C-alpha positions as CSV (number, residue, x, y, z in Angstrom):
1,X,16.9,-8.2,-9.5
2,X,16.9,-9.1,-5.8
3,X,16.4,-12.8,-5.0
4,X,14.6,-12.0,-1.8
5,X,10.8,-12.1,-1.7
6,X,9.0,-8.8,-1.9
7,X,5.9,-8.3,0.3
8,X,3.5,-5.5,0.6
9,X,1.8,-5.2,4.0
10,X,-1.3,-3.0,4.6
11,X,-1.6,-2.0,8.2
12,X,-5.2,-1.8,9.4
13,X,-6.7,0.9,11.5
14,X,-6.1,-1.0,14.7
15,X,-2.4,-0.9,14.0
16,X,-2.5,2.7,15.2
17,X,-5.7,3.2,17.2
18,X,-7.7,0.5,19.0
19,X,-11.4,0.7,19.9
20,X,-12.3,3.1,22.7
21,X,-8.9,4.7,22.7
22,X,-8.6,8.5,22.6
23,X,-5.7,8.5,20.0
24,X,-3.0,10.0,22.1
25,X,0.5,10.0,20.8
26,X,1.6,7.5,23.5
27,X,-1.3,5.1,22.6
28,X,-0.6,5.3,18.9
29,X,3.1,4.7,19.3
30,X,2.6,1.7,21.6
31,X,0.1,0.2,19.1
32,X,2.2,0.7,16.0
33,X,5.3,-0.6,17.8
34,X,3.4,-3.8,18.6
35,X,2.3,-4.1,15.0
36,X,5.9,-3.6,13.8
37,X,7.0,-6.3,16.1
38,X,4.7,-8.7,14.2
39,X,7.0,-8.1,11.2
40,X,10.0,-9.8,12.9
41,X,9.4,-13.3,11.4
42,X,9.2,-11.9,7.9
43,X,12.3,-9.7,8.4
44,X,14.2,-12.7,9.8
45,X,13.1,-14.7,6.8
46,X,14.8,-12.1,4.5
47,X,11.7,-10.4,3.0
48,X,12.0,-7.0,1.4
49,X,9.0,-5.1,2.8
50,X,6.7,-2.2,1.7
51,X,4.1,-0.9,4.2
52,X,0.8,0.8,3.4
53,X,-1.5,2.2,6.2
54,X,-4.8,3.8,6.9
55,X,-5.4,7.3,8.4
56,X,-9.1,7.5,9.1
57,X,-9.2,8.8,12.7
58,X,-6.0,10.8,12.2
59,X,-7.2,12.7,9.2
60,X,-10.5,13.4,11.0
61,X,-8.5,14.9,13.9
62,X,-6.5,17.1,11.5
63,X,-9.7,18.4,10.0
64,X,-11.0,19.1,13.5
65,X,-7.8,21.0,14.4
66,X,-8.2,23.1,11.2
67,X,-11.8,23.8,12.0
68,X,-10.8,24.9,15.5
69,X,-8.0,27.0,14.1
70,X,-10.4,28.8,11.8
71,X,-12.9,29.5,14.5
72,X,-10.4,30.7,17.0
73,X,-7.6,32.4,15.0
74,X,-9.2,32.7,11.5
75,X,-6.7,30.3,10.1
76,X,-7.9,29.1,6.7
77,X,-9.1,25.4,6.4
78,X,-6.8,23.2,4.3
79,X,-8.2,20.9,1.5
80,X,-8.5,17.2,2.1
81,X,-5.6,16.2,-0.1
82,X,-3.4,18.5,2.1
83,X,-4.8,16.8,5.3
84,X,-3.9,13.4,3.9
85,X,-0.4,14.6,3.2
86,X,-0.1,15.8,6.8
87,X,-1.2,12.4,8.1
88,X,1.1,10.5,5.7
89,X,4.0,12.3,7.3
90,X,3.0,12.0,10.9
91,X,1.9,8.3,10.7
92,X,5.0,7.5,8.7
93,X,7.1,9.0,11.5
94,X,5.2,6.8,14.0
95,X,5.8,3.7,12.0
96,X,9.5,4.5,11.6
97,X,9.7,5.1,15.4
98,X,8.1,1.7,16.0
99,X,10.5,-0.1,13.5
100,X,13.5,1.6,15.1
101,X,12.3,0.3,18.5
102,X,12.2,-3.3,17.3
103,X,15.5,-2.9,15.4
104,X,17.2,-1.8,18.6
105,X,15.7,-4.8,20.5
106,X,16.9,-7.2,17.8
107,X,20.3,-5.6,17.2
108,X,19.5,-4.9,13.6
109,X,20.8,-2.1,11.3
110,X,18.0,-1.4,8.8
111,X,17.0,1.7,7.0
112,X,13.4,2.9,6.7
113,X,11.9,5.7,4.7
114,X,8.5,7.3,4.4
115,X,7.5,8.5,1.0
116,X,4.8,11.2,0.7
117,X,2.9,9.4,-2.2
118,X,0.4,10.9,-4.6
119,X,-2.1,8.4,-6.0
120,X,-3.8,9.3,-9.3
121,X,-7.6,8.8,-9.8
122,X,-9.8,9.5,-12.8
123,X,-11.2,13.0,-12.7
124,X,-14.4,11.5,-14.3
125,X,-14.7,8.6,-11.8
126,X,-18.5,8.3,-11.1
127,X,-17.9,8.4,-7.4
128,X,-17.3,12.1,-7.7
129,X,-20.9,12.6,-8.6
130,X,-22.1,10.5,-5.7
131,X,-19.9,11.1,-2.6
132,X,-20.5,8.7,0.2
133,X,-17.3,8.5,2.3
134,X,-17.7,10.3,5.7
135,X,-14.8,12.3,6.8
136,X,-14.0,14.8,9.6
137,X,-16.0,15.8,12.7
138,X,-19.7,15.5,13.4
139,X,-21.9,18.6,13.3
140,X,-25.6,19.6,13.8
141,X,-28.1,19.7,10.9
142,X,-28.0,23.5,11.1
143,X,-24.2,23.6,10.9
144,X,-24.2,21.1,8.0
145,X,-26.6,23.4,6.1
146,X,-24.4,26.4,6.8
147,X,-21.2,24.7,5.7
148,X,-22.9,23.4,2.5
149,X,-24.1,26.9,1.6
150,X,-20.6,28.4,2.3
151,X,-18.5,25.7,0.6
152,X,-20.7,23.5,-1.5
153,X,-19.5,20.5,0.4
154,X,-22.0,17.6,0.8
155,X,-23.1,16.5,4.3
156,X,-25.0,13.3,5.2
157,X,-26.7,12.3,8.4
158,X,-25.0,9.6,10.4
159,X,-27.2,6.5,10.5
160,X,-26.3,5.9,14.1
161,X,-27.6,9.3,15.1
162,X,-24.3,10.9,15.9
163,X,-25.0,14.0,13.8
164,X,-24.0,15.1,10.3
165,X,-20.6,14.6,8.6
166,X,-19.0,15.8,5.4
167,X,-18.9,13.1,2.7
168,X,-16.5,12.9,-0.2
169,X,-15.8,10.7,-3.1
170,X,-13.9,7.4,-2.8
171,X,-12.6,6.9,-6.4
172,X,-10.6,3.9,-7.5
173,X,-6.9,4.4,-7.7
174,X,-5.4,4.0,-11.2
175,X,-1.7,5.0,-10.8
176,X,0.8,5.2,-8.0
177,X,3.3,8.0,-8.4
178,X,7.1,7.2,-8.0
179,X,6.3,3.5,-8.2
180,X,9.8,2.7,-9.7
181,X,11.4,4.4,-6.8
182,X,9.3,2.4,-4.3
183,X,10.5,-0.8,-5.8
184,X,14.1,0.2,-6.1
185,X,14.3,1.2,-2.5
186,X,12.6,-2.0,-1.3
187,X,15.0,-4.1,-3.4
188,X,17.9,-2.3,-1.6
189,X,16.5,-3.7,1.7
190,X,15.0,-0.4,2.8
191,X,11.6,-0.8,4.5
192,X,9.4,1.6,2.5
193,X,6.2,3.3,4.0
194,X,4.0,4.5,1.2
195,X,0.4,5.2,0.0
196,X,-0.5,6.3,3.5
197,X,-4.3,6.7,3.9
198,X,-4.7,5.5,0.4
199,X,-2.4,8.1,-1.0
200,X,-2.6,11.9,-1.5
201,X,-5.5,12.0,-4.1
202,X,-4.7,13.7,-7.4
203,X,-6.4,13.8,-10.8
204,X,-5.3,15.1,-14.2
205,X,-6.8,18.5,-14.8
206,X,-5.7,21.2,-17.3
207,X,-2.8,19.0,-18.3
208,X,-1.2,18.3,-14.9
209,X,-2.0,16.4,-11.7
210,X,-3.9,18.4,-9.1
211,X,-5.2,17.6,-5.6
212,X,-8.9,16.6,-5.3
213,X,-11.3,16.3,-2.4
214,X,-11.4,12.5,-2.1
215,X,-10.4,9.5,0.1
216,X,-8.8,6.6,-1.6
217,X,-9.3,3.1,0.0
218,X,-6.0,2.2,1.6
219,X,-6.3,-1.5,0.9
220,X,-7.0,-0.9,-2.8
221,X,-4.1,1.6,-3.0
222,X,-1.8,-1.0,-1.3
223,X,-3.0,-3.7,-3.6
224,X,-2.3,-1.5,-6.7
225,X,1.2,-0.8,-5.2
226,X,1.8,-4.5,-4.8
227,X,0.8,-5.3,-8.4
228,X,2.8,-2.4,-9.9
229,X,6.0,-3.4,-8.0
230,X,5.4,-7.1,-8.8
231,X,5.3,-8.2,-5.1
232,X,5.4,-11.9,-4.4
233,X,2.9,-11.6,-1.5
234,X,0.3,-9.1,-0.3
235,X,-0.8,-9.1,3.4
236,X,-3.8,-7.1,4.7
237,X,-3.7,-6.8,8.5
238,X,-7.0,-6.4,10.4
239,X,-8.5,-7.1,13.8
240,X,-9.6,-10.7,13.2
241,X,-7.4,-13.7,12.6
242,X,-9.3,-14.9,9.6
243,X,-12.1,-13.9,7.2
244,X,-15.5,-15.3,8.1
245,X,-18.8,-15.9,6.3
246,X,-22.0,-15.6,8.3
247,X,-20.0,-13.5,10.7
248,X,-21.3,-13.4,14.3
249,X,-24.1,-15.8,13.4
250,X,-24.7,-19.3,14.8
251,X,-23.4,-20.8,11.5
252,X,-20.3,-18.6,11.4
253,X,-17.4,-20.1,9.5
254,X,-13.8,-19.2,9.3
255,X,-12.2,-19.4,5.9
256,X,-8.7,-20.9,5.6
257,X,-8.3,-20.6,1.8
258,X,-10.6,-19.4,-0.9
259,X,-10.3,-18.8,-4.6
260,X,-10.9,-15.5,-6.4
261,X,-14.1,-17.1,-7.8
262,X,-15.3,-17.9,-4.3
263,X,-14.4,-14.5,-3.0
264,X,-16.5,-12.9,-5.7
265,X,-19.4,-15.1,-4.9
266,X,-19.3,-14.2,-1.2
267,X,-19.1,-10.5,-2.1
268,X,-22.2,-10.9,-4.3
269,X,-24.0,-12.6,-1.5
270,X,-23.3,-9.7,0.9
271,X,-21.2,-11.8,3.2
272,X,-18.7,-9.0,3.8
273,X,-19.6,-5.6,5.3
274,X,-18.9,-2.4,3.4
275,X,-16.4,-0.2,5.2
276,X,-14.9,-3.3,6.9
277,X,-14.1,-6.6,5.2
278,X,-15.6,-6.0,1.7
279,X,-12.9,-3.5,0.6
280,X,-10.2,-5.8,1.8
281,X,-11.6,-8.7,-0.3
282,X,-11.8,-6.4,-3.4
283,X,-8.2,-5.4,-2.8
284,X,-7.2,-9.1,-2.5
285,X,-9.0,-9.9,-5.7
286,X,-7.2,-7.1,-7.6
287,X,-3.8,-8.3,-6.5
288,X,-4.4,-12.1,-7.0
289,X,-6.1,-11.7,-10.4
290,X,-3.3,-9.4,-11.6
291,X,-0.3,-11.2,-10.3
292,X,-1.4,-14.8,-9.7
293,X,0.3,-14.6,-6.3
294,X,-1.6,-15.1,-3.0
295,X,-3.0,-12.5,-0.7
296,X,-3.3,-13.2,3.1
297,X,-5.8,-11.4,5.3
298,X,-5.0,-11.9,9.0
299,X,-4.6,-10.3,12.4
300,X,-1.4,-8.3,12.9
301,X,-0.2,-10.5,15.8
302,X,-0.7,-13.6,13.7
303,X,1.5,-12.5,10.8
304,X,4.2,-15.1,11.4
305,X,1.8,-17.9,12.1
306,X,1.2,-20.0,9.0
307,X,-1.9,-21.6,10.5
308,X,-3.7,-18.3,10.8
309,X,-5.1,-16.0,8.2
310,X,-7.2,-16.5,5.1
311,X,-5.4,-17.1,1.9
312,X,-7.0,-15.8,-1.3
313,X,-5.6,-17.7,-4.3
314,X,-6.2,-17.6,-8.0
315,X,-7.6,-21.1,-8.1
């Protein structure tokens, strides 16, 4: 067993793509390098590190490219699990590039590895019967109807009036594939990039794991990884320095430390927005309840600052 502390760090969407950016390769590489630079204090402190990350805009772009390829060259669309695998590879390469950049700056010799990681979900998860997670490009109501009739995919109208989008299930992750390997590599001092985009979604059908049309929440997948490798700490990086209640209201309050019980109470009160902070709080609760260790939610640039971030503790 390694005596070094083991930390899992979930990169938020802004680690790769910031608001109003187009998502060019240069933009994403600059963003991810800056996020990787925030890991320097932890690396200097001797942590072994596992990184999870999102892929929302990137997987949407891949789906858009597939759609354009089909329209122009009659190239067949690929299923969503395949698209997630594509983005795991490309984003993992970006993160490795960012890490190598800071290693060169610091004069370090460290190995990194990106694992294409399948994450198992329950084939009977109720989310499959009520898909709500929007993915891919927008389309008109007429196009949505045509696509639905041709493929059976479900489309919902965007509440902000941007058009219609395909929606898929977001089932709960139940098992990370190759979890022992992830831990072994991390304990050897190799920085491991895994469960990208929540993992390539698979479910047991006909006696073996098969890809499914789903999107797994990246923070929940990272939290499950952290629990299964028995991490000492779990960090969720986002675009705010702390978690807030009454967010953007006159009585807004930053939270320095809360217990699992308080986190559940705030969730029940609707203090945290779905699709934003609520999934992060649920992921924190999963990790803290299972391991007893703390989870810290903070801004990427504040990772080494002990005065920043919100600590969720067992209480």
